[in-house]
C-alpha positions as CSV (number, residue, x, y, z in Angstrom):
1,M,81.4,3.6,-23.4
2,V,77.2,2.8,-23.9
3,S,76.4,0.8,-21.0
4,L,74.0,-2.1,-21.3
5,P,70.8,-2.7,-19.1
6,N,71.4,-5.6,-16.4
7,V,70.4,-8.5,-17.4
8,S,69.2,-9.6,-14.3
9,S,67.5,-6.8,-13.3
10,V,65.1,-6.6,-15.6
11,E,64.3,-10.8,-15.2
12,M,63.9,-9.3,-11.9
13,H,61.5,-6.8,-12.9
14,K,59.3,-9.3,-14.8
15,N,58.9,-11.6,-11.9
16,H,57.5,-10.0,-10.0
17,Q,55.1,-8.3,-12.8
18,Q,54.2,-11.8,-13.2
19,Q,53.6,-12.7,-9.5
20,Q,51.7,-9.2,-9.2
21,Q,49.4,-11.0,-11.9
22,D,48.9,-14.3,-10.9
23,L,48.4,-12.8,-7.3
24,E,45.4,-10.4,-9.1
25,D,44.5,-13.7,-11.2
26,S,44.3,-16.0,-7.6
27,G,42.2,-13.4,-6.1
28,R,39.5,-13.0,-8.8
29,T,39.6,-17.1,-9.1
30,E,38.8,-16.9,-5.2
31,R,36.3,-14.0,-5.0
32,A,34.8,-15.8,-7.9
33,K,34.4,-19.4,-6.0
34,W,32.7,-17.2,-3.0
35,L,29.9,-16.5,-5.6
36,I,29.9,-20.1,-7.8
37,N,29.5,-21.9,-3.8
38,S,27.0,-19.4,-1.9
39,P,25.1,-21.8,0.0
40,E,21.3,-23.2,-1.3
41,P,18.9,-20.5,-1.4
42,P,15.5,-21.5,0.4
43,Y,12.6,-22.6,-1.0
44,L,9.3,-20.6,-1.2
45,W,7.8,-22.5,1.8
46,Q,10.8,-22.0,4.1
47,E,10.3,-17.8,3.5
48,L,6.7,-18.3,4.6
49,V,7.0,-20.4,7.6
50,S,9.7,-17.6,8.7
51,G,8.0,-14.8,8.4
52,I,5.4,-16.4,10.0
53,R,7.8,-17.1,12.7
54,K,8.9,-13.4,12.8
55,N,5.8,-12.2,13.0
56,V,4.2,-14.4,15.8
57,F,8.0,-15.3,17.7
58,P,10.2,-12.5,16.8
59,H,13.1,-13.6,19.2
60,R,12.8,-17.4,18.3
61,G,15.6,-19.0,19.4
62,N,16.7,-16.5,22.3
63,H,15.3,-18.6,25.2
64,S,16.0,-15.6,27.9
65,L,13.6,-13.5,26.8
66,G,11.1,-16.6,26.7
67,A,7.2,-16.3,26.0
68,M,6.6,-13.0,27.1
69,S,8.9,-11.8,23.8
70,S,5.8,-13.2,21.6
71,F,3.4,-11.5,23.4
72,Q,4.8,-8.4,23.3
73,A,4.9,-8.7,20.0
74,L,1.1,-9.8,19.5
75,F,0.2,-7.3,21.7
76,P,2.6,-3.8,21.5
77,I,1.0,-2.4,24.6
78,L,2.8,-4.7,26.9
79,S,6.2,-3.0,25.3
80,W,5.1,0.8,25.8
81,G,3.2,0.1,28.7
82,K,6.4,-0.7,31.4
83,T,7.1,3.2,30.2
84,Y,3.7,4.2,31.0
85,N,2.7,7.2,33.3
86,A,0.7,9.9,34.6
87,S,1.9,12.6,32.0
88,K,1.0,10.6,29.1
89,L,-2.6,9.5,30.6
90,K,-3.2,13.3,31.0
91,D,-2.3,13.9,27.2
92,D,-3.8,11.0,25.7
93,F,-7.5,11.5,28.0
94,M,-7.2,14.9,26.5
95,A,-6.7,13.3,23.1
96,G,-9.5,11.0,23.6
97,L,-12.4,13.3,24.6
98,T,-11.3,15.4,21.7
99,L,-11.6,12.4,19.3
100,A,-14.7,10.9,20.6
101,S,-16.6,15.1,19.7
102,L,-15.3,14.2,16.5
103,S,-15.9,10.7,16.1
104,I,-19.9,10.4,17.8
105,P,-21.8,12.6,14.8
106,Q,-18.8,11.1,11.9
107,S,-20.1,7.6,13.3
108,I,-24.0,8.0,12.8
109,G,-23.1,9.8,9.5
110,Y,-20.7,7.2,8.0
111,A,-23.2,4.4,9.3
112,N,-26.6,6.3,6.9
113,I,-23.9,6.3,4.4
114,A,-23.5,2.3,4.9
115,K,-27.4,1.8,4.9
116,L,-27.3,1.2,8.4
117,D,-29.2,2.5,11.1
118,P,-27.2,4.8,13.1
119,Q,-26.1,2.7,16.2
120,Y,-24.1,0.3,14.6
121,G,-21.6,3.5,13.4
122,L,-21.0,3.8,17.1
123,Y,-20.9,0.5,18.0
124,T,-17.7,0.0,15.2
125,S,-16.4,3.2,17.3
126,V,-16.0,0.9,20.2
127,V,-14.8,-2.7,19.8
128,P,-12.6,-1.7,16.8
129,P,-10.3,0.7,18.5
130,L,-10.1,-1.4,21.7
131,I,-8.9,-4.0,20.0
132,Y,-6.7,-2.0,18.2
133,A,-5.3,-0.1,21.5
134,L,-3.9,-3.5,22.4
135,M,-2.5,-5.1,19.3
136,G,-1.4,-1.9,17.0
137,S,1.6,0.0,16.6
138,S,0.6,3.2,15.5
139,R,0.8,5.6,18.6
140,E,-1.5,8.1,16.8
141,I,-4.0,6.6,14.2
142,A,-7.9,7.3,15.2
143,I,-9.9,3.9,14.4
144,G,-13.7,3.2,13.6
145,P,-15.8,3.4,10.4
146,V,-15.0,5.6,7.3
147,A,-16.5,7.0,4.1
148,V,-14.7,5.6,1.9
149,V,-15.5,2.3,3.5
150,S,-19.3,2.8,4.5
151,M,-19.7,4.0,0.4
152,L,-18.1,1.0,-0.6
153,L,-20.6,-1.4,1.1
154,S,-23.5,0.6,0.8
155,S,-22.8,0.3,-3.3
156,M,-22.0,-3.2,-3.3
157,V,-23.7,-5.2,-1.0
158,P,-27.3,-4.1,-2.0
159,N,-26.6,-5.9,-5.0
160,V,-27.0,-9.3,-2.6
161,V,-29.2,-8.2,-0.9
162,D,-31.9,-5.0,-0.9
163,P,-31.4,-2.9,2.8
164,V,-35.0,-1.5,1.8
165,V,-37.2,-5.2,1.1
166,D,-35.1,-6.9,3.9
167,P,-32.7,-4.8,6.1
168,S,-32.5,-7.5,8.5
169,G,-30.6,-9.7,5.8
170,Y,-28.5,-6.6,4.4
171,R,-27.3,-6.4,8.2
172,K,-26.1,-9.7,8.0
173,I,-24.1,-9.6,5.0
174,V,-22.2,-6.7,6.4
175,F,-21.6,-8.7,9.2
176,T,-20.4,-11.2,6.6
177,V,-18.2,-9.2,4.5
178,T,-16.7,-7.8,7.8
179,F,-15.8,-10.9,9.1
180,F,-13.9,-11.9,5.9
181,A,-12.4,-8.3,5.9
182,G,-10.6,-9.0,9.0
183,T,-10.2,-12.7,8.3
184,F,-8.2,-11.7,5.1
185,Q,-6.3,-8.7,6.6
186,A,-4.9,-11.2,9.0
187,I,-3.8,-13.9,6.8
188,F,-1.7,-10.8,4.6
189,G,-0.3,-10.2,8.1
190,L,0.5,-13.8,9.1
191,F,1.8,-14.3,5.7
192,R,3.4,-11.3,4.9
193,L,1.5,-10.5,2.0
194,G,1.2,-6.5,2.3
195,F,2.7,-6.7,-1.0
196,L,-0.5,-7.6,-2.5
197,V,-2.2,-4.5,-1.1
198,D,0.8,-2.2,-2.8
199,F,-1.6,-3.6,-6.0
200,L,-3.6,-0.2,-5.5
201,S,-1.2,2.0,-6.5
202,H,-0.5,5.1,-4.8
203,A,-1.8,7.2,-8.3
204,A,-5.0,4.7,-7.8
205,I,-5.6,5.3,-4.7
206,V,-5.7,9.3,-5.0
207,G,-7.9,8.7,-7.8
208,F,-10.8,6.3,-6.1
209,M,-10.6,9.0,-3.4
210,A,-11.2,12.0,-4.9
211,G,-13.9,10.1,-6.9
212,A,-15.8,8.5,-3.9
213,A,-15.5,11.9,-2.3
214,I,-17.8,13.4,-5.2
215,V,-19.5,10.5,-4.8
216,I,-20.5,10.2,-1.3
217,G,-21.1,14.2,-1.3
218,L,-23.7,13.9,-4.3
219,Q,-25.9,11.0,-1.8
220,Q,-25.5,13.7,1.1
221,L,-28.3,15.6,-1.4
222,K,-30.9,13.4,-0.1
223,G,-30.6,14.1,3.4
224,L,-29.6,18.0,2.9
225,F,-32.9,18.0,0.5
226,G,-35.1,16.2,2.8
227,L,-35.7,13.3,-0.1
228,N,-37.8,10.3,0.2
229,H,-37.1,8.7,-3.1
230,F,-33.6,8.3,-3.6
231,T,-31.7,6.2,-6.4
232,T,-29.5,2.6,-5.2
233,K,-27.2,3.4,-7.5
234,T,-23.8,5.6,-6.7
235,D,-22.6,6.6,-10.4
236,V,-22.8,10.4,-10.4
237,V,-25.0,10.5,-13.6
238,S,-28.2,7.9,-11.3
239,V,-27.6,10.2,-8.7
240,L,-28.1,13.4,-10.5
241,G,-30.8,12.3,-11.9
242,S,-32.3,11.2,-9.0
243,V,-32.3,14.4,-7.5
244,L,-33.2,16.7,-10.2
245,K,-36.0,14.3,-10.9
246,S,-36.9,14.8,-7.0
247,V,-35.9,18.2,-6.0
248,P,-38.9,19.8,-7.6
249,H,-41.9,17.6,-5.7
250,E,-40.0,16.6,-2.3
251,W,-37.8,18.8,-1.0
252,H,-37.9,21.2,2.8
253,P,-36.6,24.1,1.9
254,L,-36.2,24.8,6.2
255,N,-34.6,21.5,6.0
256,F,-32.2,22.2,3.2
257,S,-31.4,25.9,4.9
258,L,-30.7,24.1,8.3
259,G,-28.2,22.1,6.8
260,C,-26.7,24.6,5.0
261,L,-26.5,26.9,7.9
262,F,-24.1,24.7,9.5
263,L,-22.4,23.4,6.6
264,V,-21.2,27.1,6.2
265,F,-20.4,26.9,10.4
266,L,-18.1,23.2,9.8
267,L,-16.6,24.7,6.6
268,V,-15.8,28.3,8.3
269,A,-14.2,26.5,11.5
270,R,-11.8,24.2,9.6
271,S,-10.4,27.1,7.9
272,I,-9.7,28.7,11.1
273,G,-8.5,25.4,12.8
274,R,-5.7,25.3,9.9
275,R,-4.9,28.6,10.1
276,N,-4.4,28.9,13.5
277,K,-2.9,25.3,14.8
278,K,-3.6,26.2,18.7
279,L,-7.6,26.4,17.5
280,F,-7.8,22.3,16.5
281,W,-9.8,21.9,19.1
282,L,-12.6,23.8,16.8
283,P,-13.2,21.8,13.9
284,A,-12.5,18.9,16.1
285,I,-15.8,19.8,18.2
286,A,-17.9,21.8,15.6
287,P,-19.8,18.6,14.6
288,L,-20.4,17.9,18.3
289,L,-21.5,21.5,18.7
290,S,-23.6,21.6,15.7
291,V,-25.5,18.3,16.2
292,I,-26.1,19.6,19.6
293,L,-27.8,22.9,18.7
294,S,-29.3,21.6,15.6
295,T,-31.4,19.0,18.0
296,L,-32.4,22.0,20.7
297,I,-33.3,24.1,17.6
298,V,-35.5,21.5,16.2
299,Y,-36.8,20.5,19.4
300,L,-37.7,24.3,20.4
301,T,-39.0,25.1,17.5
302,K,-41.1,21.6,16.8
303,A,-39.7,22.3,12.8
304,D,-39.8,18.3,12.5
305,E,-43.7,19.2,12.0
306,H,-42.7,21.4,9.2
307,G,-40.8,19.4,7.4
308,V,-37.3,18.8,8.8
309,K,-36.3,15.1,9.0
310,I,-34.8,13.8,12.1
311,I,-33.4,10.5,13.7
312,K,-35.9,9.9,15.7
313,H,-35.1,6.3,17.3
314,L,-31.6,5.3,17.8
315,K,-30.7,2.4,20.0
316,G,-28.7,3.0,22.8
317,G,-26.6,0.0,24.8
318,L,-23.6,-1.5,24.6
319,N,-22.9,-3.6,21.8
320,P,-25.1,-7.0,20.8
321,S,-23.2,-10.0,19.9
322,S,-23.9,-10.4,15.9
323,L,-22.0,-13.7,15.8
324,H,-25.6,-16.1,15.4
325,Q,-26.1,-13.2,12.2
326,L,-22.6,-14.1,10.3
327,Q,-23.7,-15.9,7.2
328,L,-20.7,-18.6,6.8
329,N,-22.8,-21.6,4.5
330,G,-25.7,-19.6,3.2
331,P,-26.0,-18.7,-0.5
332,H,-24.3,-15.3,-0.9
333,V,-20.7,-16.8,0.9
334,A,-18.7,-16.4,-2.0
335,Q,-20.0,-12.6,-2.8
336,A,-19.9,-11.6,1.1
337,A,-16.1,-13.0,0.6
338,K,-15.3,-10.9,-2.3
339,I,-16.8,-7.7,-1.1
340,G,-14.5,-8.8,2.0
341,L,-11.5,-8.9,0.3
342,I,-11.9,-5.5,-1.9
343,S,-13.1,-3.6,1.9
344,A,-10.2,-5.6,3.1
345,V,-7.6,-4.3,0.4
346,V,-9.0,-0.7,0.7
347,A,-9.1,-0.5,4.4
348,L,-5.7,-1.5,4.5
349,T,-4.3,1.0,2.2
350,E,-6.2,3.8,3.8
351,A,-5.3,2.6,7.3
352,I,-1.4,2.1,6.8
353,A,-1.0,4.8,4.3
354,V,-2.3,7.2,7.2
355,G,-0.5,5.8,10.0
356,R,2.8,5.7,8.2
357,S,2.3,9.6,7.2
358,F,1.8,10.1,11.3
359,A,5.0,8.0,11.8
360,S,7.5,9.5,10.0
361,I,6.6,12.8,11.4
362,K,7.1,11.1,14.6
363,G,10.2,9.7,13.9
364,Y,9.4,5.7,14.4
365,H,8.8,2.6,12.2
366,L,5.5,1.1,11.7
367,D,5.7,-2.4,10.5
368,G,2.7,-2.6,8.2
369,N,2.1,-6.9,8.4
370,K,1.9,-6.1,12.3
371,E,-0.7,-3.5,11.2
372,M,-2.7,-6.1,8.8
373,M,-2.7,-8.8,12.2
374,A,-4.2,-5.7,14.5
375,M,-7.0,-4.7,11.6
376,G,-7.8,-8.1,10.6
377,F,-8.3,-9.0,14.3
378,M,-10.3,-5.7,14.5
379,N,-12.7,-6.5,12.1
380,V,-13.2,-10.1,12.9
381,A,-13.7,-9.0,16.6
382,G,-16.3,-6.4,15.8
383,S,-18.0,-8.8,12.9
384,F,-19.3,-10.9,16.5
385,T,-20.4,-7.4,17.9
386,S,-22.3,-5.5,15.4
387,C,-19.8,-3.6,13.8
388,Y,-19.0,-3.3,10.3
389,V,-15.7,-2.8,8.4
390,A,-13.4,-0.2,10.6
391,T,-9.9,1.0,9.4
392,G,-7.5,4.3,10.1
393,S,-9.6,7.4,9.5
394,F,-7.1,10.4,8.1
395,S,-9.9,13.5,9.7
396,R,-9.9,12.4,13.4
397,T,-6.0,10.8,12.8
398,A,-5.4,14.5,12.4
399,V,-7.3,15.9,15.1
400,N,-5.3,13.2,17.1
401,F,-2.0,14.1,16.5
402,S,-3.4,17.5,16.8
403,A,-4.5,17.3,20.7
404,G,-1.4,15.6,21.5
405,C,-1.7,11.7,21.9
406,Q,1.0,10.4,23.1
407,T,-0.1,6.1,22.8
408,A,-3.2,4.0,21.3
409,V,-5.1,5.0,24.7
410,S,-6.6,7.5,23.0
411,N,-8.2,5.0,21.2
412,I,-10.0,3.6,24.5
413,V,-10.6,6.8,26.1
414,M,-12.4,7.4,23.2
415,A,-14.3,3.6,22.5
416,I,-15.3,4.1,26.3
417,T,-16.7,8.1,25.4
418,V,-18.6,6.9,23.1
419,V,-19.9,3.8,25.2
420,V,-21.3,6.2,28.0
421,A,-22.9,7.9,24.9
422,L,-24.4,4.7,24.2
423,E,-25.8,4.0,27.7
424,L,-27.0,7.7,28.5
425,F,-27.4,9.8,25.9
426,T,-28.7,8.0,22.7
427,K,-32.5,9.6,23.7
428,L,-31.7,12.9,23.3
429,L,-30.9,12.6,19.7
430,Y,-34.2,12.0,18.7
431,Y,-34.8,15.7,17.3
432,T,-31.2,15.3,15.3
433,P,-32.0,16.4,11.8
434,I,-30.5,14.2,9.5
435,S,-29.6,17.4,7.4
436,I,-27.1,17.8,9.7
437,L,-25.4,14.5,9.3
438,A,-25.5,15.5,6.1
439,S,-23.8,18.6,6.7
440,I,-20.7,16.9,9.0
441,I,-20.1,14.4,5.4
442,L,-19.5,17.4,3.7
443,S,-17.3,19.4,5.6
444,A,-15.0,16.2,5.4
445,L,-15.0,15.3,1.8
446,P,-12.6,17.7,1.6
447,G,-9.9,16.3,2.8
448,L,-10.3,13.1,0.6
449,I,-9.6,15.0,-2.5
450,D,-5.5,15.9,-3.1
451,I,-5.5,17.9,-6.6
452,Y,-2.0,19.4,-5.7
453,E,-0.8,15.0,-5.5
454,A,-2.8,14.5,-8.7
455,Y,-0.9,17.7,-10.7
456,Y,2.5,16.1,-9.3
457,I,1.4,12.6,-10.2
458,W,0.9,14.4,-14.0
459,K,4.6,16.0,-13.7
460,V,6.2,12.8,-12.7
461,D,4.5,9.8,-14.9
462,K,2.2,10.0,-17.1
463,L,0.9,6.0,-17.2
464,D,0.5,6.6,-13.0
465,F,-1.6,9.5,-13.8
466,L,-3.6,7.7,-16.2
467,A,-4.2,5.2,-13.2
468,C,-5.3,8.0,-11.5
469,L,-7.8,9.5,-14.1
470,V,-9.3,6.1,-14.4
471,A,-10.4,4.8,-10.7
472,F,-12.0,8.3,-10.9
473,F,-14.2,8.4,-13.7
474,G,-14.8,4.8,-13.0
475,V,-15.9,5.4,-9.5
476,L,-17.3,8.1,-10.7
477,F,-19.6,7.4,-13.4
478,V,-19.7,3.7,-13.1
479,S,-19.3,2.2,-9.7
480,V,-16.4,1.5,-7.2
481,E,-16.1,-1.9,-7.7
482,I,-15.5,-0.7,-11.5
483,G,-13.3,2.0,-10.7
484,L,-10.6,-0.2,-8.5
485,L,-10.7,-2.6,-11.1
486,A,-9.8,-0.3,-14.0
487,A,-7.1,1.5,-11.8
488,V,-5.7,-2.0,-11.0
489,T,-5.3,-3.6,-13.9
490,I,-3.7,-0.3,-15.2
491,S,-1.2,-0.9,-12.6
492,F,-0.4,-4.1,-13.7
493,A,-0.4,-3.3,-17.5
494,K,2.2,-0.8,-16.5
495,I,4.6,-3.4,-14.0
496,F,3.7,-6.2,-17.4
497,L,4.9,-3.5,-20.2
498,N,8.4,-2.8,-17.8
499,S,8.9,-6.6,-17.3
500,I,8.6,-7.6,-21.1
501,R,10.4,-4.7,-22.8
502,P,12.8,-4.4,-20.4
503,S,16.3,-2.5,-21.7
504,V,19.7,-4.1,-22.3
505,E,22.4,-1.2,-22.3
506,Q,26.1,-1.0,-23.4
507,L,28.1,-0.1,-20.1
508,G,31.5,1.2,-20.3
509,R,34.1,2.5,-17.4
510,L,33.8,6.1,-15.8
511,P,36.8,8.1,-16.3
512,R,38.9,7.8,-13.2
513,T,37.2,4.7,-11.3
514,D,36.5,1.2,-12.1
515,T,33.0,1.7,-11.9
516,F,31.0,0.7,-14.9
517,C,27.8,1.8,-15.7
518,E,25.4,2.5,-18.6
519,V,26.6,4.3,-21.9
520,N,23.4,6.3,-22.5
521,Q,23.1,7.7,-19.0
522,Y,26.5,8.7,-18.4
523,P,28.2,9.8,-21.9
524,M,31.4,10.5,-19.9
525,A,31.8,6.7,-19.5
526,I,34.2,4.9,-21.3
527,E,33.1,2.6,-23.7
528,S,35.8,-0.9,-23.7
529,E,38.6,0.1,-26.6
530,T,39.5,-3.4,-26.8
531,P,38.4,-4.5,-30.2
532,G,35.8,-8.0,-29.6
533,L,35.2,-6.9,-25.6
534,L,31.6,-5.8,-25.4
535,A,29.9,-5.3,-21.5
536,L,26.5,-5.4,-21.4
537,G,23.9,-4.8,-19.0
538,I,20.1,-6.4,-18.3
539,N,17.7,-3.8,-16.6
540,S,15.0,-6.3,-15.3
541,G,14.5,-7.9,-12.1
542,L,13.2,-11.0,-13.7
543,L,14.5,-13.5,-16.4
544,C,11.5,-15.2,-17.0
545,F,8.8,-17.0,-20.0
546,A,7.3,-12.7,-20.4
547,N,11.2,-11.1,-21.2
548,A,13.6,-14.0,-21.9
549,N,12.9,-13.9,-25.8
550,C,13.3,-10.2,-25.9
551,I,15.9,-9.9,-23.9
552,R,17.8,-12.6,-26.0
553,E,17.1,-10.8,-29.6
554,R,18.0,-7.3,-28.1
555,I,21.4,-8.8,-26.8
556,M,22.2,-10.7,-29.9
557,R,21.0,-7.2,-32.2
558,L,24.0,-5.2,-29.8
559,V,26.4,-7.9,-30.7
560,T,25.7,-7.8,-34.3
561,E,25.7,-4.2,-34.3
562,E,29.1,-3.9,-32.3
563,G,30.7,-6.4,-34.1
564,G,30.3,-4.1,-37.6
565,T,30.8,-1.5,-35.9
566,K,34.3,-2.3,-34.9
567,E,37.2,-4.5,-36.9
568,T,38.7,-7.3,-35.4
569,E,41.7,-9.0,-36.0
570,K,41.5,-12.7,-37.6
571,D,43.3,-14.1,-34.6
572,T,41.9,-11.9,-31.9
573,G,39.1,-13.6,-29.9
574,Q,35.2,-11.8,-29.2
575,I,33.9,-12.0,-25.5
576,L,30.7,-10.5,-24.6
577,I,30.8,-10.2,-20.5
578,L,26.9,-9.8,-19.7
579,D,26.2,-8.1,-16.3
580,M,23.4,-10.1,-14.1
581,S,23.1,-7.3,-10.9
582,N,19.7,-6.6,-11.5
583,V,18.5,-10.0,-12.2
584,M,17.1,-11.1,-9.1
585,N,15.7,-14.3,-10.4
586,I,15.4,-16.7,-13.3
587,D,12.8,-19.1,-14.2
588,T,13.2,-22.0,-16.9
589,S,12.4,-19.7,-19.9
590,G,15.2,-17.8,-18.8
591,I,17.5,-20.8,-18.4
592,F,16.6,-21.7,-21.9
593,A,17.1,-18.4,-23.6
594,L,20.4,-18.3,-21.9
595,E,21.3,-21.7,-23.4
596,E,20.0,-19.9,-26.7
597,L,22.1,-17.2,-26.4
598,H,25.1,-18.9,-25.6
599,N,25.1,-21.6,-28.2
600,N,24.3,-18.3,-30.7
601,L,27.9,-17.1,-29.6
602,V,29.9,-20.1,-29.8
603,S,28.8,-20.5,-33.4
604,L,30.1,-16.5,-33.9
605,G,33.6,-17.4,-32.6
606,I,32.5,-15.0,-29.0
607,K,33.0,-16.2,-25.3
608,L,29.7,-15.6,-22.6
609,A,31.3,-14.4,-19.4
610,M,28.7,-13.6,-16.5
611,V,28.7,-11.0,-13.8
612,N,27.5,-10.6,-10.3
613,L,24.6,-13.7,-10.6
614,R,22.3,-13.3,-7.5
615,W,21.9,-15.6,-5.2
616,Q,18.6,-17.6,-6.8
617,V,20.0,-16.9,-10.5
618,I,23.2,-18.5,-9.6
619,H,21.5,-21.3,-7.9
620,K,19.2,-22.6,-10.4
621,L,22.1,-21.9,-13.2
622,K,24.4,-24.3,-11.1
623,V,21.5,-27.2,-10.8
624,A,20.7,-26.6,-14.7
625,K,24.2,-27.3,-15.2
626,F,24.5,-24.1,-17.3
627,V,27.8,-23.1,-15.1
628,E,29.5,-25.8,-16.5
629,K,28.7,-25.2,-20.1
630,I,30.1,-22.0,-20.2
631,G,33.0,-22.9,-17.7
632,I,33.2,-21.4,-13.7
633,E,36.6,-19.6,-15.2
634,W,33.9,-17.2,-16.9
635,I,31.7,-16.6,-13.9
636,F,33.3,-12.6,-11.9
637,L,31.8,-11.0,-9.0
638,T,32.2,-7.4,-10.7
639,V,32.8,-6.4,-14.4
640,G,35.5,-4.3,-13.2
641,E,37.0,-7.7,-12.5
642,A,35.6,-9.4,-16.0
643,V,37.3,-6.9,-18.1
644,D,40.8,-7.0,-16.2
645,A,40.8,-10.7,-16.5
646,C,39.9,-11.1,-20.3
647,L,42.3,-8.4,-21.4
648,A,45.6,-9.9,-18.7
649,S,44.6,-13.6,-20.4
650,K,45.3,-11.8,-23.6
651,L,41.8,-13.2,-24.4
652,V,40.6,-10.0,-27.1
């Protein structure tokens, strides 16, 4: 006798399956509600205000911390100063003295590049480092004048006021530019606008630095040869033309020989310091030794009477006030503000890159926005005290780090040492040869040219390498301003191309997982074998006027191609699952494109399901009534849930 299956057990099994299905459906519905009922996102002005509060009042709402916490956020020295001890002071004191031995001759040389009197370079190594020590968060960065910013000022400010015709007016514009640079930097930090600095991409910086190094080096030929007549332009063609024209008539062999002799000494000291880390102090004190020895040689041999150009008068004393020299209501305010903005971005880019490099070695985080505020306040204060734009120097920071600095107190020690030099030793520099200053600058330039990094950029990203080349050749053959502008333009063009031509990729399930990913990237991913079901992902952070129509057309093309390659039964529906995980925001053009897409799909008998809508996107689609239009039951948290829901409800 054949036994028949127990009817009641079959029904129980069916009921159990139905209960499980109901539980899964209710779970999916609940998770979809989490997405749909998410709170309203903050407005742009609320984010800006919140950013300012976090910068200025980081512990707002915690009354137990009080006002002291806000002061510690603005002045980190109040925080780490509590644990400061004699051991750290000893390390910082030695590092500060080592730093000063390099900073003094370099500052004089960089002032020469900026077409200012030597003392203004020393002034810039006093006030800005002191302010930064109070407000900055980097422990290693060394603040003062740098070659690139000095060259930037010397190439742009003479277009406003000629330093030869009106040196006093030139200085006033430089101080005004410094004020605007500091103001822009502080605003960037206060409103968390650090992303603006990132528009100057890493590749553009590498090219710009290399081009600037070559231009600066060529300009030092004037001091090395002892020329009187030299071009005011910075492009390589003009500089080389001026050198070739002047050298046969004006150059002084003794001046050139002395400069070359000490240049070799500086390069050898640099090489020894690189090979033997214990001798880090040798390249640090080599510039100061060069100044002392060359000054003695000129004084004892009276070489200045035989063609060697010397500094002569160098004004001593503390920084005089320059507040009354700021040109904030004159005819050149707009030009000074423009140069200030460019200087602010270049100075911040170099300082933050240097600070983060050494912070990562020491294992602590550097807050870019706080750094911008510190840089801003120190440059504003510097503009009041006869300083020009200061920033972090890579070469001096490396020396500070190698010398064992523990905190920013090394900057304070350096500044005090420079003050002592201004008060006591400026008269001793009367016989210092100008060719030695040129040699000191030339010896520091190889560190700005990074061939290996340029090769790395070429291997990784050809478009980035193009930006690097444009910045390099633009600075080299046209001007600093044009080189930077061209590099930023290419960087913007890269962003624009990526945003207006985003990819729309078909998604498939990875074997033995619930993960859906792009079939092109993961060939093992299984496309939906169910006729009429297609999952697509949009690879764009923004669905906006620039790319909305392109995305809509690509989706329709894929839907049409899929419909042509897979035969579907007449009574079977079709569903498009659209993964919006990568879309962070949407504008009205994007919403209109989605509405057009939905209408096109409806006309073809295709349902639209949307997955993982981000905060701003779901909010705007609810306001635009688009969620109601497609139905809240077609909103899902993951692609897997959307596929399972479609299969379970037999919609395909």
